[in-house]
C-alpha positions as a Markdown table, in Angstrom:
| # | Residue | x | y | z |
|---|---|---|---|---|
| 1 | Unk | -5.0 | 5.1 | 0.3 |
| 2 | Unk | -1.8 | 4.9 | -1.7 |
| 3 | Unk | -3.8 | 4.0 | -4.8 |
| 4 | Unk | -6.0 | 7.0 | -4.4 |
| 5 | Unk | -3.2 | 9.5 | -3.6 |
| 6 | Unk | -1.3 | 8.2 | -6.6 |
| 7 | Unk | -4.3 | 8.7 | -8.8 |
| 8 | Unk | -4.7 | 12.3 | -7.4 |
| 9 | Unk | -1.1 | 12.9 | -8.7 |
| 10 | Unk | -2.2 | 11.8 | -12.2 |
| 11 | Unk | -0.5 | 8.4 | -12.3 |
| 12 | Unk | -1.6 | 5.2 | -14.1 |
| 13 | Unk | -1.8 | 2.6 | -11.3 |
| 14 | Unk | -1.1 | -1.1 | -11.5 |
| 15 | Unk | -1.5 | -3.1 | -8.3 |
| 16 | Unk | -1.6 | -6.6 | -7.1 |
| 17 | Unk | -4.5 | -8.1 | -5.0 |
| 18 | Unk | -6.2 | -11.4 | -4.5 |
| 19 | Unk | -9.3 | -12.0 | -6.7 |
| 20 | Unk | -11.7 | -11.1 | -3.9 |
| 21 | Unk | -10.2 | -7.6 | -3.6 |
| 22 | Unk | -10.1 | -6.7 | -7.3 |
| 23 | Unk | -13.3 | -4.7 | -7.3 |
| 24 | Unk | -12.2 | -3.0 | -4.1 |
| 25 | Unk | -8.9 | -1.7 | -5.4 |
| 26 | Unk | -10.6 | -0.7 | -8.7 |
| 27 | Unk | -13.1 | 1.4 | -6.6 |
| 28 | Unk | -10.0 | 3.1 | -5.2 |
| 29 | Unk | -8.8 | 3.9 | -8.7 |
| 30 | Unk | -6.5 | 1.1 | -9.8 |
| 31 | Unk | -6.3 | 1.0 | -13.5 |
| 32 | Unk | -5.0 | -2.6 | -13.7 |
| 33 | Unk | -5.1 | -5.4 | -11.1 |
| 34 | Unk | -3.0 | -8.5 | -11.1 |
| 35 | Unk | -4.0 | -11.5 | -9.0 |
| 36 | Unk | -0.9 | -12.3 | -7.1 |
| 37 | Unk | -2.2 | -15.8 | -6.3 |
| 38 | Unk | -2.4 | -16.9 | -9.9 |
| 39 | Unk | 0.1 | -14.7 | -11.7 |
| 40 | Unk | 3.6 | -13.3 | -11.2 |
| 41 | Unk | 3.5 | -9.6 | -11.7 |
| 42 | Unk | 7.2 | -9.5 | -12.6 |
| 43 | Unk | 6.4 | -11.6 | -15.7 |
| 44 | Unk | 3.6 | -9.3 | -16.8 |
| 45 | Unk | 4.7 | -5.7 | -16.0 |
| 46 | Unk | 7.6 | -4.0 | -17.6 |
| 47 | Unk | 9.2 | -0.6 | -17.6 |
| 48 | Unk | 7.2 | 1.2 | -14.8 |
| 49 | Unk | 8.4 | 4.4 | -13.3 |
| 50 | Unk | 7.8 | 3.7 | -9.6 |
| 51 | Unk | 7.1 | 0.7 | -7.4 |
| 52 | Unk | 5.7 | 1.2 | -3.9 |
| 53 | Unk | 7.1 | -1.6 | -1.7 |
| 54 | Unk | 4.5 | -2.1 | 1.0 |
| 55 | Unk | 4.6 | -5.8 | 1.6 |
| 56 | Unk | 7.0 | -7.2 | 4.2 |
| 57 | Unk | 8.9 | -10.2 | 3.0 |
| 58 | Unk | 8.3 | -9.4 | -0.7 |
| 59 | Unk | 10.8 | -10.6 | -3.3 |
| 60 | Unk | 12.6 | -7.3 | -3.9 |
| 61 | Unk | 14.3 | -8.5 | -7.1 |
| 62 | Unk | 10.9 | -8.7 | -8.7 |
| 63 | Unk | 10.2 | -5.0 | -7.8 |
| 64 | Unk | 13.5 | -4.0 | -9.4 |
| 65 | Unk | 12.9 | -6.2 | -12.5 |
| 66 | Unk | 9.7 | -4.4 | -13.5 |
| 67 | Unk | 11.3 | -0.9 | -13.4 |
| 68 | Unk | 12.6 | 1.1 | -16.3 |
| 69 | Unk | 16.2 | 2.1 | -16.1 |
| 70 | Unk | 16.3 | 5.1 | -13.8 |
| 71 | Unk | 13.0 | 4.1 | -12.2 |
| 72 | Unk | 12.5 | 4.1 | -8.4 |
| 73 | Unk | 11.4 | 1.8 | -5.6 |
| 74 | Unk | 10.0 | 3.5 | -2.6 |
| 75 | Unk | 9.8 | 1.2 | 0.4 |
| 76 | Unk | 7.8 | 1.7 | 3.6 |
| 77 | Unk | 8.9 | -1.8 | 4.9 |
| 78 | Unk | 12.4 | -2.6 | 3.7 |
| 79 | Unk | 15.1 | -0.4 | 5.3 |
| 80 | Unk | 18.0 | -1.8 | 3.3 |
| 81 | Unk | 16.3 | -1.4 | -0.1 |
| 82 | Unk | 19.1 | 0.6 | -1.7 |
| 83 | Unk | 21.4 | -2.4 | -1.5 |
| 84 | Unk | 19.9 | -3.9 | -4.7 |
| 85 | Unk | 19.3 | -0.7 | -6.5 |
| 86 | Unk | 22.8 | -0.3 | -8.0 |
| 87 | Unk | 22.7 | -3.7 | -9.7 |
| 88 | Unk | 19.5 | -2.8 | -11.5 |
| 89 | Unk | 20.5 | 0.8 | -12.3 |
| 90 | Unk | 17.5 | 2.2 | -10.5 |
| 91 | Unk | 16.9 | 4.4 | -7.4 |
| 92 | Unk | 15.6 | 3.1 | -4.2 |
| 93 | Unk | 14.6 | 4.8 | -1.0 |
| 94 | Unk | 13.3 | 3.7 | 2.4 |
| 95 | Unk | 10.7 | 6.2 | 3.6 |
| 96 | Unk | 9.5 | 6.7 | 7.1 |
| 97 | Unk | 6.5 | 8.9 | 7.2 |
| 98 | Unk | 6.6 | 11.6 | 9.9 |
| 99 | Unk | 3.4 | 13.4 | 10.9 |
| 100 | Unk | 3.0 | 16.8 | 9.3 |
| 101 | Unk | 0.1 | 18.9 | 10.5 |
| 102 | Unk | -0.6 | 20.6 | 7.1 |
| 103 | Unk | -0.6 | 17.3 | 5.3 |
| 104 | Unk | -2.8 | 15.6 | 7.9 |
| 105 | Unk | -5.3 | 18.5 | 7.6 |
| 106 | Unk | -5.3 | 18.0 | 3.8 |
| 107 | Unk | -6.0 | 14.3 | 4.2 |
| 108 | Unk | -8.9 | 15.0 | 6.7 |
| 109 | Unk | -10.3 | 17.5 | 4.2 |
| 110 | Unk | -10.2 | 14.9 | 1.4 |
| 111 | Unk | -12.0 | 12.3 | 3.6 |
| 112 | Unk | -14.6 | 14.9 | 4.6 |
| 113 | Unk | -15.1 | 15.9 | 1.0 |
| 114 | Unk | -15.3 | 12.1 | 0.1 |
| 115 | Unk | -12.4 | 12.5 | -2.3 |
| 116 | Unk | -10.4 | 10.0 | -0.3 |
| 117 | Unk | -12.3 | 6.9 | 0.7 |
| 118 | Unk | -11.3 | 5.0 | 3.9 |
| 119 | Unk | -12.3 | 1.3 | 3.9 |
| 120 | Unk | -12.6 | 0.0 | 7.5 |
| 121 | Unk | -12.4 | -3.8 | 7.7 |
| 122 | Unk | -13.2 | -4.0 | 11.4 |
| 123 | Unk | -13.4 | -2.0 | 14.6 |
| 124 | Unk | -12.0 | -3.5 | 17.8 |
| 125 | Unk | -12.6 | -2.4 | 21.4 |
| 126 | Unk | -9.5 | -1.5 | 23.4 |
| 127 | Unk | -9.1 | -4.8 | 25.2 |
| 128 | Unk | -6.2 | -7.2 | 25.4 |
| 129 | Unk | -8.2 | -10.0 | 23.7 |
| 130 | Unk | -9.3 | -7.7 | 20.9 |
| 131 | Unk | -5.8 | -6.3 | 20.3 |
| 132 | Unk | -4.4 | -9.8 | 20.1 |
| 133 | Unk | -7.1 | -10.7 | 17.5 |
| 134 | Unk | -6.3 | -7.4 | 15.5 |
| 135 | Unk | -2.6 | -8.2 | 15.5 |
| 136 | Unk | -3.3 | -11.8 | 14.3 |
| 137 | Unk | -5.3 | -10.3 | 11.3 |
| 138 | Unk | -2.5 | -7.9 | 10.5 |
| 139 | Unk | 0.0 | -10.8 | 10.4 |
| 140 | Unk | -2.1 | -12.7 | 7.9 |
| 141 | Unk | -1.8 | -9.8 | 5.5 |
| 142 | Unk | -5.4 | -10.4 | 4.4 |
| 143 | Unk | -7.2 | -7.5 | 6.0 |
| 144 | Unk | -9.5 | -5.7 | 3.6 |
| 145 | Unk | -8.9 | -2.1 | 4.6 |
| 146 | Unk | -8.0 | -0.5 | 7.9 |
| 147 | Unk | -8.3 | -2.1 | 11.4 |
| 148 | Unk | -9.4 | 0.4 | 13.9 |
| 149 | Unk | -9.0 | 0.3 | 17.7 |
| 150 | Unk | -11.8 | 2.2 | 19.4 |
| 151 | Unk | -10.4 | 3.9 | 22.4 |
| 152 | Unk | -13.6 | 5.2 | 23.9 |
| 153 | Unk | -17.3 | 4.5 | 23.6 |
| 154 | Unk | -19.3 | 7.2 | 21.8 |
| 155 | Unk | -22.6 | 8.0 | 23.5 |
């Protein structure tokens, strides 16, 4: 969803993904895709304006290395992201997203109008076994889209 929203804002989007996901992220609007399994993005990309840090355990120095001076890292996973920012003369911010009714209504509208695509990897029933399996998939960091827990059966 971040790729699509960034494209809505008019940005040129470069992302990383395994080879099996290149077509998927291009469908979402990525302009360039780097296979993180065969290439080091920090050796390819230079002088970008913004890096979205969304991978827990990522090498933060690589994120800072690809930024232009004055660029920004926005992290949704690394609370102490600003510690490295000064050394690289860039800005960094940890962001916690808080629900906002107006913004959520806008996102729902985009989904309904099919401007924003939601790719669901799997749907799990609300059972302990299914939740354990869903969590295991999240930990692998290889889900292809969203994992959904179905709370009730639709009839």
